[in-house]
N, CA, C and O atoms as a Tinker XYZ file with bonds, in Angstrom:
   484  protein
     1  N   -176.324000 -104.945000 -130.456000    73     2
     2  CA  -177.678000 -103.815000 -130.556000    64     1     3
     3  C   -179.039000 -103.874000 -131.537000    63     2     4     5
     4  O   -178.950000 -104.073000 -132.748000    81     3
     5  N   -179.966000 -103.726000 -131.024000    73     3     6
     6  CA  -180.776000 -103.380000 -132.022000    64     5     7
     7  C   -180.903000 -102.673000 -132.714000    63     6     8     9
     8  O   -180.905000 -101.554000 -132.202000    81     7
     9  N   -181.125000 -102.673000 -134.519000    73     7    10
    10  CA  -181.167000 -101.502000 -135.248000    64     9    11
    11  C   -182.936000 -101.168000 -135.595000    63    10    12    13
    12  O   -183.807000 -101.601000 -136.350000    81    11
    13  N   -182.773000 -100.001000 -134.391000    73    11    14
    14  CA  -184.176000  -99.254000 -134.627000    64    13    15
    15  C   -184.645000  -98.828000 -136.243000    63    14    16    17
    16  O   -183.875000  -98.516000 -137.152000    81    15
    17  N   -186.173000  -98.919000 -136.306000    73    15    18
    18  CA  -186.418000  -98.369000 -137.659000    64    17    19
    19  C   -187.311000  -96.731000 -137.807000    63    18    20    21
    20  O   -187.578000  -95.948000 -138.718000    81    19
    21  N   -187.483000  -96.800000 -136.698000    73    19    22
    22  CA  -188.243000  -95.521000 -136.302000    64    21    23
    23  C   -188.389000  -95.362000 -135.051000    63    22    24    25
    24  O   -188.704000  -96.380000 -134.434000    81    23
    25  N   -188.257000  -94.361000 -134.434000    73    23    26
    26  CA  -188.144000  -93.430000 -133.247000    64    25    27
    27  C   -189.132000  -92.415000 -132.770000    63    26    28    29
    28  O   -189.064000  -91.260000 -133.190000    81    27
    29  N   -190.067000  -92.794000 -131.894000    73    27    30
    30  CA  -190.842000  -91.200000 -131.822000    64    29    31
    31  C   -191.007000  -91.397000 -129.709000    63    30    32    33
    32  O   -191.405000  -92.151000 -128.822000    81    31
    33  N   -190.316000  -90.005000 -129.986000    73    31    34
    34  CA  -189.874000  -90.105000 -128.765000    64    33    35
    35  C   -191.273000  -89.181000 -127.907000    63    34    36    37
    36  O   -191.746000  -88.111000 -128.291000    81    35
    37  N   -191.710000  -90.001000 -126.652000    73    35    38
    38  CA  -192.556000  -88.576000 -125.795000    64    37    39
    39  C   -191.974000  -88.391000 -124.351000    63    38    40    41
    40  O   -190.879000  -88.446000 -123.793000    81    39
    41  N   -192.910000  -88.214000 -124.131000    73    39    42
    42  CA  -192.121000  -87.149000 -122.131000    64    41    43
    43  C   -191.187000  -87.115000 -121.665000    63    42    44    45
    44  O   -191.280000  -87.755000 -120.618000    81    43
    45  N   -190.110000  -86.683000 -121.804000    73    43    46
    46  CA  -188.986000  -87.358000 -120.785000    64    45    47
    47  C   -188.698000  -86.418000 -120.272000    63    46    48    49
    48  O   -188.495000  -85.280000 -120.695000    81    47
    49  N   -188.641000  -87.120000 -118.717000    73    47    50
    50  CA  -188.468000  -86.770000 -117.576000    64    49    51
    51  C   -187.531000  -87.026000 -116.952000    63    50    52    53
    52  O   -186.959000  -88.103000 -116.783000    81    51
    53  N   -187.164000  -85.258000 -116.280000    73    51    54
    54  CA  -185.122000  -86.363000 -115.589000    64    53    55
    55  C   -183.700000  -85.715000 -117.403000    63    54    56    57
    56  O   -183.067000  -84.698000 -117.117000    81    55
    57  N   -183.565000  -85.967000 -118.045000    73    55    58
    58  CA  -183.107000  -85.335000 -119.253000    64    57    59
    59  C   -182.336000  -84.498000 -118.942000    63    58    60    61
    60  O   -182.735000  -83.441000 -119.430000    81    59
    61  N   -180.850000  -84.259000 -118.039000    73    59    62
    62  CA  -179.732000  -83.513000 -118.950000    64    61    63
    63  C   -179.851000  -83.024000 -119.967000    63    62    64    65
    64  O   -180.674000  -83.433000 -120.785000    81    63
    65  N   -178.818000  -81.712000 -120.246000    73    63    66
    66  CA  -179.050000  -81.162000 -121.019000    64    65    67
    67  C   -177.797000  -82.702000 -121.928000    63    66    68    69
    68  O   -177.841000  -83.095000 -123.094000    81    67
    69  N   -177.044000  -83.080000 -121.003000    73    67    70
    70  CA  -175.689000  -84.131000 -122.260000    64    69    71
    71  C   -176.669000  -85.151000 -123.318000    63    70    72    73
    72  O   -176.536000  -85.447000 -124.505000    81    71
    73  N   -177.950000  -85.611000 -122.029000    73    71    74
    74  CA  -178.259000  -86.533000 -122.721000    64    73    75
    75  C   -178.825000  -86.369000 -124.136000    63    74    76    77
    76  O   -179.143000  -87.184000 -125.002000    81    75
    77  N   -178.839000  -85.181000 -124.078000    73    75    78
    78  CA  -180.257000  -83.904000 -125.673000    64    77    79
    79  C   -179.543000  -84.868000 -126.384000    63    78    80    81
    80  O   -179.895000  -85.995000 -126.733000    81    79
    81  N   -178.164000  -84.088000 -126.604000    73    79    82
    82  CA  -176.664000  -84.799000 -127.496000    64    81    83
    83  C   -176.712000  -85.629000 -128.347000    63    82    84    85
    84  O   -176.798000  -85.412000 -129.556000    81    83
    85  N   -176.662000  -86.685000 -127.801000    73    83    86
    86  CA  -176.900000  -88.361000 -128.214000    64    85    87
    87  C   -178.356000  -88.433000 -128.636000    63    86    88    89
    88  O   -178.832000  -87.407000 -128.151000    81    87
    89  N   -179.576000  -89.241000 -129.433000    73    87    90
    90  CA  -180.494000  -89.160000 -129.667000    64    89    91
    91  C   -180.878000  -90.815000 -128.781000    63    90    92    93
    92  O   -181.934000  -91.103000 -128.217000    81    91
    93  N   -179.242000  -91.942000 -128.963000    73    91    94
    94  CA  -180.193000  -93.046000 -127.828000    64    93    95
    95  C   -179.602000  -92.886000 -126.459000    63    94    96    97
    96  O   -179.263000  -93.752000 -125.652000    81    95
    97  N   -179.544000  -91.234000 -126.364000    73    95    98
    98  CA  -179.690000  -91.267000 -124.528000    64    97    99
    99  C   -180.708000  -90.858000 -124.479000    63    98   100   101
   100  O   -181.019000  -90.751000 -123.292000    81    99
   101  N   -181.576000  -90.497000 -125.199000    73    99   102
   102  CA  -183.209000  -90.033000 -125.026000    64   101   103
   103  C   -183.794000  -91.082000 -124.451000    63   102   104   105
   104  O   -184.964000  -90.713000 -124.349000    81   103
   105  N   -183.734000  -91.949000 -124.097000    73   103   106
   106  CA  -185.208000  -93.046000 -124.001000    64   105   107
   107  C   -184.192000  -94.675000 -123.885000    63   106   108   109
   108  O   -183.226000  -94.937000 -124.600000    81   107
   109  N   -184.725000  -95.499000 -122.868000    73   107   110
   110  CA  -183.829000  -96.539000 -123.156000    64   109   111
   111  C   -183.835000  -97.447000 -124.254000    63   110   112   113
   112  O   -184.685000  -97.391000 -125.143000    81   111
   113  N   -183.099000  -98.114000 -124.225000    73   111   114
   114  CA  -183.002000  -99.160000 -125.256000    64   113   115
   115  C   -183.905000 -100.110000 -125.840000    63   114   116   117
   116  O   -184.680000 -100.729000 -125.110000    81   115
   117  N   -183.884000 -100.302000 -127.180000    73   115   118
   118  CA  -185.622000 -101.389000 -127.514000    64   117   119
   119  C   -185.418000 -102.885000 -126.418000    63   118   120   121
   120  O   -186.462000 -103.410000 -126.033000    81   119
   121  N   -184.415000 -103.344000 -126.082000    73   119   122
   122  CA  -183.793000 -104.319000 -126.251000    64   121   123
   123  C   -183.010000 -104.094000 -124.152000    63   122   124   125
   124  O   -182.184000 -103.241000 -123.829000    81   123
   125  N   -183.305000 -104.582000 -123.705000    73   123   126
   126  CA  -182.815000 -104.964000 -121.751000    64   125   127
   127  C   -181.676000 -104.713000 -122.219000    63   126   128   129
   128  O   -181.148000 -105.361000 -123.123000    81   127
   129  N   -181.097000 -103.570000 -121.543000    73   127   130
   130  CA  -178.642000 -104.214000 -121.586000    64   129   131
   131  C   -178.762000 -103.585000 -119.971000    63   130   132   133
   132  O   -179.201000 -102.534000 -119.504000    81   131
   133  N   -178.497000 -104.098000 -119.729000    73   131   134
   134  CA  -177.539000 -104.439000 -117.894000    64   133   135
   135  C   -178.639000 -104.035000 -117.212000    63   134   136   137
   136  O   -178.713000 -103.315000 -116.216000    81   135
   137  N   -179.796000 -104.761000 -118.079000    73   135   138
   138  CA  -180.852000 -104.505000 -116.687000    64   137   139
   139  C   -181.489000 -105.602000 -116.217000    63   138   140   141
   140  O   -181.574000 -106.627000 -116.892000    81   139
   141  N   -182.094000 -105.461000 -114.776000    73   139   142
   142  CA  -182.200000 -106.469000 -113.932000    64   141   143
   143  C   -183.960000 -106.915000 -114.462000    63   142   144   145
   144  O   -184.621000 -105.914000 -114.190000    81   143
   145  N   -184.902000 -107.997000 -115.086000    73   143   146
   146  CA  -185.618000 -108.672000 -115.333000    64   145   147
   147  C   -186.565000 -108.875000 -113.348000    63   146   148   149
   148  O   -186.519000 -109.755000 -112.488000    81   147
   149  N   -187.274000 -107.542000 -113.457000    73   147   150
   150  CA  -188.353000 -107.671000 -111.962000    64   149   151
   151  C   -189.696000 -108.394000 -112.174000    63   150   152   153
   152  O   -190.140000 -108.304000 -113.319000    81   151
   153  N   -190.349000 -109.021000 -111.380000    73   151   154
   154  CA  -191.760000 -109.307000 -111.101000    64   153   155
   155  C   -192.044000 -107.864000 -111.178000    63   154   156   157
   156  O   -191.586000 -106.817000 -110.721000    81   155
   157  N   -193.477000 -108.454000 -112.341000    73   155   158
   158  CA  -194.866000 -108.034000 -112.211000    64   157   159
   159  C   -195.478000 -106.783000 -111.385000    63   158   160   161
   160  O   -196.259000 -106.822000 -110.434000    81   159
   161  N   -194.679000 -105.246000 -112.262000    73   159   162
   162  CA  -195.298000 -103.792000 -110.916000    64   161   163
   163  C   -196.691000 -103.858000 -111.368000    63   162   164   165
   164  O   -196.412000 -103.376000 -112.465000    81   163
   165  N   -198.471000 -104.124000 -111.482000    73   163   166
   166  CA  -199.460000 -103.904000 -111.725000    64   165   167
   167  C   -199.218000 -102.668000 -111.464000    63   166   168   169
   168  O   -198.438000 -102.184000 -112.284000    81   167
   169  N   -199.612000 -101.848000 -110.546000    73   167   170
   170  CA  -199.979000 -100.565000 -111.115000    64   169   171
   171  C   -198.460000  -99.430000 -111.772000    63   170   172   173
   172  O   -198.611000  -98.232000 -112.008000    81   171
   173  N   -197.461000  -99.986000 -111.905000    73   171   174
   174  CA  -196.661000  -99.553000 -113.173000    64   173   175
   175  C   -197.025000  -99.691000 -113.785000    63   174   176   177
   176  O   -197.596000  -98.726000 -114.294000    81   175
   177  N   -197.148000 -101.205000 -114.552000    73   175   178
   178  CA  -197.715000 -101.672000 -115.870000    64   177   179
   179  C   -199.067000 -100.378000 -116.470000    63   178   180   181
   180  O   -199.206000  -99.525000 -117.346000    81   179
   181  N   -199.771000 -100.937000 -115.391000    73   179   182
   182  CA  -201.694000  -99.527000 -115.839000    64   181   183
   183  C   -201.335000  -98.589000 -115.491000    63   182   184   185
   184  O   -202.053000  -97.802000 -116.108000    81   183
   185  N   -200.256000  -97.640000 -114.500000    73   183   186
   186  CA  -199.811000  -96.381000 -115.262000    64   185   187
   187  C   -199.837000  -96.165000 -116.264000    63   186   188   189
   188  O   -200.747000  -95.610000 -116.879000    81   187
   189  N   -198.348000  -96.750000 -116.854000    73   187   190
   190  CA  -198.445000  -97.363000 -118.207000    64   189   191
   191  C   -199.386000  -97.101000 -119.412000    63   190   192   193
   192  O   -199.706000  -96.453000 -120.408000    81   191
   193  N   -199.538000  -97.925000 -118.701000    73   191   194
   194  CA  -201.341000  -97.841000 -120.099000    64   193   195
   195  C   -201.944000  -97.146000 -120.074000    63   194   196   197
   196  O   -202.205000  -96.694000 -121.189000    81   195
   197  N   -202.628000  -96.507000 -118.934000    73   195   198
   198  CA  -203.444000  -95.608000 -118.183000    64   197   199
   199  C   -202.624000  -93.828000 -119.275000    63   198   200   201
   200  O   -203.282000  -92.857000 -119.648000    81   199
   201  N   -201.021000  -94.073000 -119.473000    73   199   202
   202  CA  -200.629000  -92.646000 -120.218000    64   201   203
   203  C   -200.929000  -93.031000 -121.312000    63   202   204   205
   204  O   -201.772000  -92.293000 -121.822000    81   203
   205  N   -200.575000  -94.012000 -122.044000    73   203   206
   206  CA  -200.788000  -93.917000 -123.040000    64   205   207
   207  C   -202.654000  -94.814000 -124.203000    63   206   208   209
   208  O   -203.040000  -95.261000 -125.284000    81   207
   209  N   -202.983000  -94.538000 -123.017000    73   207   210
   210  CA  -204.382000  -95.139000 -123.191000    64   209   211
   211  C   -205.231000  -94.405000 -124.673000    63   210   212   213
   212  O   -205.947000  -95.001000 -125.477000    81   211
   213  N   -204.996000  -93.505000 -124.664000    73   211   214
   214  CA  -205.998000  -92.391000 -125.310000    64   213   215
   215  C   -205.424000  -93.073000 -126.787000    63   214   216   217
   216  O   -206.244000  -93.717000 -127.442000    81   215
   217  N   -204.266000  -92.957000 -127.222000    73   215   218
   218  CA  -203.378000  -93.053000 -128.106000    64   217   219
   219  C   -203.231000  -93.905000 -128.675000    63   218   220   221
   220  O   -202.873000  -94.034000 -129.845000    81   219
   221  N   -203.650000  -95.058000 -127.452000    73   219   222
   222  CA  -203.559000  -96.539000 -128.007000    64   221   223
   223  C   -205.099000  -96.712000 -128.466000    63   222   224   225
   224  O   -205.259000  -97.435000 -129.449000    81   223
   225  N   -206.450000  -96.044000 -127.783000    73   223   226
   226  CA  -206.439000  -96.831000 -128.399000    64   225   227
   227  C   -207.110000  -95.877000 -129.768000    63   226   228   229
   228  O   -207.613000  -96.581000 -130.644000    81   227
   229  N   -207.145000  -94.620000 -129.968000    73   227   230
   230  CA  -207.311000  -94.061000 -131.651000    64   229   231
   231  C   -206.703000  -94.457000 -132.393000    63   230   232   233
   232  O   -207.161000  -94.408000 -133.535000    81   231
   233  N   -205.332000  -95.076000 -132.192000    73   231   234
   234  CA  -204.857000  -96.159000 -133.467000    64   233   235
   235  C   -204.406000  -97.143000 -133.342000    63   234   236   237
   236  O   -203.443000  -97.659000 -133.909000    81   235
   237  N   -205.433000  -97.699000 -132.157000    73   235   238
   238  CA  -206.261000  -99.526000 -132.485000    64   237   239
   239  C   -204.289000 -100.233000 -132.211000    63   238   240   241
   240  O   -203.538000 -100.978000 -132.840000    81   239
   241  N   -204.230000  -99.604000 -131.200000    73   239   242
   242  CA  -203.051000 -101.367000 -130.339000    64   241   243
   243  C   -203.579000 -101.583000 -129.387000    63   242   244   245
   244  O   -204.025000 -101.059000 -128.366000    81   243
   245  N   -203.387000 -103.050000 -130.206000    73   243   246
   246  CA  -202.972000 -104.165000 -129.149000    64   245   247
   247  C   -201.582000 -104.721000 -128.553000    63   246   248   249
   248  O   -200.807000 -105.048000 -129.451000    81   247
   249  N   -201.246000 -104.844000 -127.672000    73   247   250
   250  CA  -200.640000 -105.281000 -126.744000    64   249   251
   251  C   -200.965000 -106.486000 -126.785000    63   250   252   253
   252  O   -202.053000 -107.028000 -126.594000    81   251
   253  N   -199.199000 -107.203000 -127.242000    73   251   254
   254  CA  -198.565000 -107.977000 -127.152000    64   253   255
   255  C   -197.780000 -108.496000 -125.965000    63   254   256   257
   256  O   -198.078000 -108.208000 -124.806000    81   255
   257  N   -196.690000 -109.331000 -126.329000    73   255   258
   258  CA  -195.452000 -109.996000 -125.110000    64   257   259
   259  C   -194.689000 -108.661000 -124.438000    63   258   260   261
   260  O   -194.191000 -107.779000 -125.137000    81   259
   261  N   -194.678000 -108.653000 -123.229000    73   259   262
   262  CA  -193.825000 -107.504000 -123.008000    64   261   263
   263  C   -193.318000 -108.500000 -121.765000    63   262   264   265
   264  O   -193.572000 -109.640000 -121.375000    81   263
   265  N   -192.051000 -106.879000 -121.198000    73   263   266
   266  CA  -191.279000 -106.776000 -119.970000    64   265   267
   267  C   -190.438000 -106.134000 -119.407000    63   266   268   269
   268  O   -189.519000 -105.508000 -119.934000    81   267
   269  N   -190.767000 -106.273000 -117.907000    73   267   270
   270  CA  -190.686000 -104.923000 -117.067000    64   269   271
   271  C   -189.141000 -105.629000 -116.394000    63   270   272   273
   272  O   -188.964000 -106.707000 -115.826000    81   271
   273  N   -188.154000 -104.504000 -116.741000    73   271   274
   274  CA  -187.349000 -105.040000 -115.794000    64   273   275
   275  C   -186.511000 -103.401000 -115.496000    63   274   276   277
   276  O   -186.877000 -102.352000 -116.026000    81   275
   277  N   -185.227000 -103.550000 -114.437000    73   275   278
   278  CA  -184.903000 -102.012000 -113.988000    64   277   279
   279  C   -183.450000 -102.190000 -114.218000    63   278   280   281
   280  O   -182.779000 -103.219000 -114.131000    81   279
   281  N   -182.983000 -100.594000 -114.628000    73   279   282
   282  CA  -182.031000 -100.269000 -114.496000    64   281   283
   283  C   -181.520000  -98.933000 -113.875000    63   282   284   285
   284  O   -182.247000  -98.288000 -113.120000    81   283
   285  N   -179.861000  -98.396000 -114.307000    73   283   286
   286  CA  -179.691000  -97.903000 -112.644000    64   285   287
   287  C   -180.157000  -96.119000 -112.848000    63   286   288   289
   288  O   -180.443000  -95.175000 -112.112000    81   287
   289  N   -179.967000  -96.483000 -114.824000    73   287   290
   290  CA  -179.956000  -95.435000 -115.589000    64   289   291
   291  C   -181.300000  -94.790000 -116.282000    63   290   292   293
   292  O   -181.144000  -93.683000 -116.797000    81   291
   293  N   -182.609000  -95.386000 -116.342000    73   291   294
   294  CA  -183.364000  -95.317000 -116.356000    64   293   295
   295  C   -185.016000  -96.021000 -115.492000    63   294   296   297
   296  O   -186.159000  -95.744000 -115.858000    81   295
   297  N   -184.731000  -96.717000 -114.611000    73   295   298
   298  CA  -185.777000  -97.058000 -113.689000    64   297   299
   299  C   -186.072000  -98.182000 -114.494000    63   298   300   301
   300  O   -185.459000  -98.884000 -115.298000    81   299
   301  N   -187.841000  -98.093000 -113.751000    73   299   302
   302  CA  -188.531000  -99.345000 -113.947000    64   301   303
   303  C   -189.122000  -98.721000 -115.501000    63   302   304   305
   304  O   -189.727000  -97.666000 -115.689000    81   303
   305  N   -188.663000  -99.900000 -116.637000    73   303   306
   306  CA  -188.575000 -100.165000 -117.298000    64   305   307
   307  C   -189.729000 -100.783000 -118.437000    63   306   308   309
   308  O   -189.241000 -101.904000 -118.574000    81   307
   309  N   -190.579000 -100.776000 -119.069000    73   307   310
   310  CA  -191.557000 -101.757000 -119.418000    64   309   311
   311  C   -191.718000 -101.126000 -120.658000    63   310   312   313
   312  O   -192.100000 -100.014000 -121.021000    81   311
   313  N   -191.269000 -102.274000 -121.277000    73   311   314
   314  CA  -191.587000 -102.507000 -122.744000    64   313   315
   315  C   -192.248000 -103.997000 -123.400000    63   314   316   317
   316  O   -191.981000 -105.176000 -123.168000    81   315
   317  N   -193.355000 -103.249000 -124.441000    73   315   318
   318  CA  -194.137000 -104.283000 -124.395000    64   317   319
   319  C   -194.363000 -104.161000 -126.038000    63   318   320   321
   320  O   -194.055000 -103.044000 -126.452000    81   319
   321  N   -194.776000 -104.961000 -126.924000    73   319   322
   322  CA  -194.922000 -105.135000 -128.493000    64   321   323
   323  C   -196.667000 -104.559000 -128.840000    63   322   324   325
   324  O   -197.750000 -104.405000 -128.275000    81   323
   325  N   -196.077000 -104.416000 -130.012000    73   323   326
   326  CA  -198.215000 -104.400000 -130.063000    64   325   327
   327  C   -198.111000 -104.133000 -131.398000    63   326   328   329
   328  O   -197.128000 -103.635000 -131.947000    81   327
   329  N   -199.652000 -104.636000 -132.180000    73   327   330
   330  CA  -199.618000 -104.405000 -133.652000    64   329   331
   331  C   -200.842000 -103.301000 -133.627000    63   330   332   333
   332  O   -201.200000 -102.790000 -132.565000    81   331
   333  N   -201.282000 -103.070000 -134.541000    73   331   334
   334  CA  -202.093000 -101.819000 -134.836000    64   333   335
   335  C   -203.122000 -102.076000 -135.742000    63   334   336   337
   336  O   -202.897000 -102.381000 -136.913000    81   335
   337  N   -204.117000 -101.981000 -135.317000    73   335   338
   338  CA  -205.346000 -102.536000 -136.116000    64   337   339
   339  C   -205.245000 -103.013000 -137.013000    63   338   340   341
   340  O   -204.037000 -103.122000 -137.222000    81   339
   341  N   -206.170000 -103.709000 -138.321000    73   339   342
   342  CA  -206.004000 -103.443000 -139.477000    64   341   343
   343  C   -204.243000 -104.336000 -140.493000    63   342   344   345
   344  O   -204.294000 -104.982000 -141.540000    81   343
   345  N   -203.382000 -104.115000 -139.935000    73   343   346
   346  CA  -202.298000 -104.331000 -139.659000    64   345   347
   347  C   -201.740000 -105.980000 -140.060000    63   346   348   349
   348  O   -201.316000 -106.313000 -138.953000    81   347
   349  N   -201.571000 -106.808000 -140.689000    73   347   350
   350  CA  -200.895000 -108.005000 -140.920000    64   349   351
   351  C   -199.924000 -108.291000 -139.751000    63   350   352   353
   352  O   -198.988000 -107.494000 -139.814000    81   351
   353  N   -199.836000 -108.954000 -138.938000    73   351   354
   354  CA  -198.313000 -109.159000 -138.485000    64   353   355
   355  C   -197.313000 -109.406000 -139.765000    63   354   356   357
   356  O   -197.419000 -109.947000 -140.866000    81   355
   357  N   -196.388000 -108.790000 -139.109000    73   355   358
   358  CA  -194.818000 -108.509000 -140.177000    64   357   359
   359  C   -193.342000 -109.534000 -139.196000    63   358   360   361
   360  O   -192.828000 -109.541000 -138.077000    81   359
   361  N   -193.208000 -110.279000 -140.549000    73   359   362
   362  CA  -192.417000 -111.103000 -140.307000    64   361   363
   363  C   -190.502000 -110.767000 -139.773000    63   362   364   365
   364  O   -189.629000 -111.425000 -139.206000    81   363
   365  N   -190.620000 -109.338000 -140.383000    73   363   366
   366  CA  -189.761000 -108.964000 -140.417000    64   365   367
   367  C   -189.336000 -107.784000 -139.252000    63   366   368   369
   368  O   -188.264000 -107.556000 -138.689000    81   367
   369  N   -190.661000 -107.153000 -139.158000    73   367   370
   370  CA  -190.416000 -106.202000 -137.155000    64   369   371
   371  C   -191.174000 -106.095000 -136.670000    63   370   372   373
   372  O   -192.328000 -105.913000 -137.060000    81   371
   373  N   -190.840000 -106.159000 -135.851000    73   371   374
   374  CA  -191.522000 -104.987000 -134.835000    64   373   375
   375  C   -191.998000 -103.911000 -134.036000    63   374   376   377
   376  O   -191.033000 -103.285000 -133.599000    81   375
   377  N   -193.275000 -103.353000 -133.598000    73   375   378
   378  CA  -193.684000 -102.215000 -132.968000    64   377   379
   379  C   -193.536000 -102.518000 -131.531000    63   378   380   381
   380  O   -194.141000 -103.547000 -131.231000    81   379
   381  N   -192.958000 -101.981000 -130.603000    73   379   382
   382  CA  -192.344000 -102.202000 -129.895000    64   381   383
   383  C   -192.195000 -100.777000 -128.569000    63   382   384   385
   384  O   -191.323000  -99.954000 -128.850000    81   383
   385  N   -193.143000 -100.461000 -126.968000    73   383   386
   386  CA  -193.733000  -99.334000 -126.801000    64   385   387
   387  C   -192.269000  -99.303000 -125.504000    63   386   388   389
   388  O   -191.833000 -100.438000 -125.315000    81   387
   389  N   -191.664000  -98.373000 -124.808000    73   387   390
   390  CA  -190.614000  -98.007000 -123.974000    64   389   391
   391  C   -191.737000  -97.541000 -123.324000    63   390   392   393
   392  O   -192.623000  -96.822000 -123.787000    81   391
   393  N   -191.621000  -98.063000 -122.072000    73   391   394
   394  CA  -192.044000  -96.669000 -120.987000    64   393   395
   395  C   -191.984000  -97.289000 -119.641000    63   394   396   397
   396  O   -192.446000  -98.250000 -119.026000    81   395
   397  N   -190.860000  -95.853000 -119.413000    73   395   398
   398  CA  -190.237000  -95.163000 -117.817000    64   397   399
   399  C   -190.313000  -94.026000 -117.388000    63   398   400   401
   400  O   -190.703000  -92.937000 -117.810000    81   399
   401  N   -189.518000  -94.769000 -115.707000    73   399   402
   402  CA  -189.912000  -93.801000 -114.877000    64   401   403
   403  C   -188.369000  -94.087000 -114.661000    63   402   404   405
   404  O   -187.809000  -95.174000 -114.518000    81   403
   405  N   -187.722000  -92.529000 -114.682000    73   403   406
   406  CA  -186.808000  -92.650000 -113.989000    64   405   407
   407  C   -186.126000  -93.183000 -112.511000    63   406   408   409
   408  O   -186.877000  -93.870000 -111.818000    81   407
   409  N   -184.657000  -92.891000 -111.948000    73   407   410
   410  CA  -185.206000  -93.041000 -110.596000    64   409   411
   411  C   -185.333000  -91.675000 -109.535000    63   410   412   413
   412  O   -184.723000  -90.631000 -109.763000    81   411
   413  N   -186.122000  -91.847000 -108.482000    73   411   414
   414  CA  -186.375000  -90.965000 -107.604000    64   413   415
   415  C   -188.042000  -90.615000 -107.949000    63   414   416   417
   416  O   -188.876000  -90.449000 -107.059000    81   415
   417  N   -188.375000  -90.532000 -109.586000    73   415   418
   418  CA  -189.357000  -89.691000 -109.868000    64   417   419
   419  C   -190.646000  -90.564000 -109.010000    63   418   420   421
   420  O   -190.476000  -91.777000 -108.880000    81   419
   421  N   -191.932000  -89.931000 -108.430000    73   419   422
   422  CA  -192.611000  -90.958000 -108.687000    64   421   423
   423  C   -193.781000  -91.100000 -108.853000    63   422   424   425
   424  O   -194.567000  -91.815000 -108.232000    81   423
   425  N   -194.052000  -90.010000 -110.218000    73   423   426
   426  CA  -194.768000  -89.668000 -110.667000    64   425   427
   427  C   -194.641000  -88.576000 -112.363000    63   426   428   429
   428  O   -194.390000  -87.381000 -112.512000    81   427
   429  N   -194.957000  -89.713000 -113.407000    73   427   430
   430  CA  -194.958000  -89.289000 -115.066000    64   429   431
   431  C   -194.571000  -90.350000 -115.797000    63   430   432   433
   432  O   -193.801000  -91.050000 -115.138000    81   431
   433  N   -194.777000  -90.771000 -116.885000    73   431   434
   434  CA  -193.587000  -91.562000 -117.578000    64   433   435
   435  C   -192.871000  -91.106000 -118.365000    63   434   436   437
   436  O   -192.992000  -89.912000 -118.090000    81   435
   437  N   -191.973000  -91.169000 -119.423000    73   435   438
   438  CA  -191.769000  -91.103000 -120.172000    64   437   439
   439  C   -191.893000  -92.463000 -121.854000    63   438   440   441
   440  O   -191.867000  -93.694000 -121.885000    81   439
   441  N   -191.940000  -92.074000 -122.265000    73   439   442
   442  CA  -192.119000  -93.022000 -123.625000    64   441   443
   443  C   -191.714000  -93.034000 -124.837000    63   442   444   445
   444  O   -191.309000  -91.937000 -125.221000    81   443
   445  N   -191.659000  -94.112000 -125.807000    73   443   446
   446  CA  -191.233000  -93.663000 -126.644000    64   445   447
   447  C   -191.997000  -95.365000 -127.397000    63   446   448   449
   448  O   -192.426000  -96.395000 -126.876000    81   447
   449  N   -191.797000  -94.770000 -129.173000    73   447   450
   450  CA  -192.388000  -96.190000 -129.529000    64   449   451
   451  C   -190.991000  -96.424000 -130.305000    63   450   452   453
   452  O   -190.240000  -95.475000 -130.533000    81   451
   453  N   -190.640000  -97.963000 -130.760000    73   451   454
   454  CA  -189.948000  -98.445000 -131.739000    64   453   455
   455  C   -189.921000  -98.898000 -132.715000    63   454   456   457
   456  O   -191.014000  -99.439000 -132.881000    81   455
   457  N   -188.992000  -99.105000 -133.974000    73   455   458
   458  CA  -189.626000 -101.151000 -134.588000    64   457   459
   459  C   -188.223000 -101.238000 -135.102000    63   458   460   461
   460  O   -187.432000 -100.487000 -135.673000    81   459
   461  N   -188.253000 -102.805000 -134.539000    73   459   462
   462  CA  -187.243000 -103.129000 -134.030000    64   461   463
   463  C   -187.205000 -104.085000 -135.318000    63   462   464   465
   464  O   -188.247000 -104.399000 -135.893000    81   463
   465  N   -185.467000 -104.695000 -135.895000    73   463   466
   466  CA  -186.098000 -105.828000 -136.668000    64   465   467
   467  C   -185.864000 -107.387000 -136.351000    63   466   468   469
   468  O   -184.910000 -108.130000 -136.121000    81   467
   469  N   -186.760000 -107.440000 -136.425000    73   467   470
   470  CA  -187.496000 -109.312000 -135.519000    64   469   471
   471  C   -185.711000 -109.706000 -134.792000    63   470   472   473
   472  O   -185.229000 -109.666000 -133.660000    81   471
   473  N   -184.999000 -110.201000 -136.664000    73   471   474
   474  CA  -183.733000 -111.501000 -136.236000    64   473   475
   475  C   -182.923000 -110.331000 -134.621000    63   474   476   477
   476  O   -182.552000 -110.866000 -133.576000    81   475
   477  N   -182.864000 -109.189000 -134.805000    73   475   478
   478  CA  -181.958000 -108.730000 -133.182000    64   477   479
   479  C   -183.280000 -108.457000 -132.380000    63   478   480   481
   480  O   -182.967000 -107.586000 -131.568000    81   479
   481  N   -184.228000 -108.684000 -132.257000    73   479   482
   482  CA  -185.040000 -108.247000 -130.442000    64   481   483
   483  C   -184.723000 -109.531000 -129.962000    63   482   484
   484  O   -185.013000 -109.849000 -128.808000    81   483
């Protein structure tokens, strides 16, 4: 399990009260676990990009490597590494946006940003 150094949760969709008791269950893990890599779903990825557009523009995010997966628990999950404008690349950690839509939901997104040690990604 990767060590998550910083966690900020965004909109949470379809979370039960029991999940609120364990912070690890508030959003998908930083690394896929028991998930299936799926072919690009451009509409989902663009929806995630649009959902975070204002924040990513304001904070100067540049997106890098990404993976789209499907989880029975979390539904579609897009993980994308990003850098912040003006910051030098860091060899110790990587910043990652996690965007998901729980199974059965037709709209809306959950988001979280995490910082993961590189040797554990």
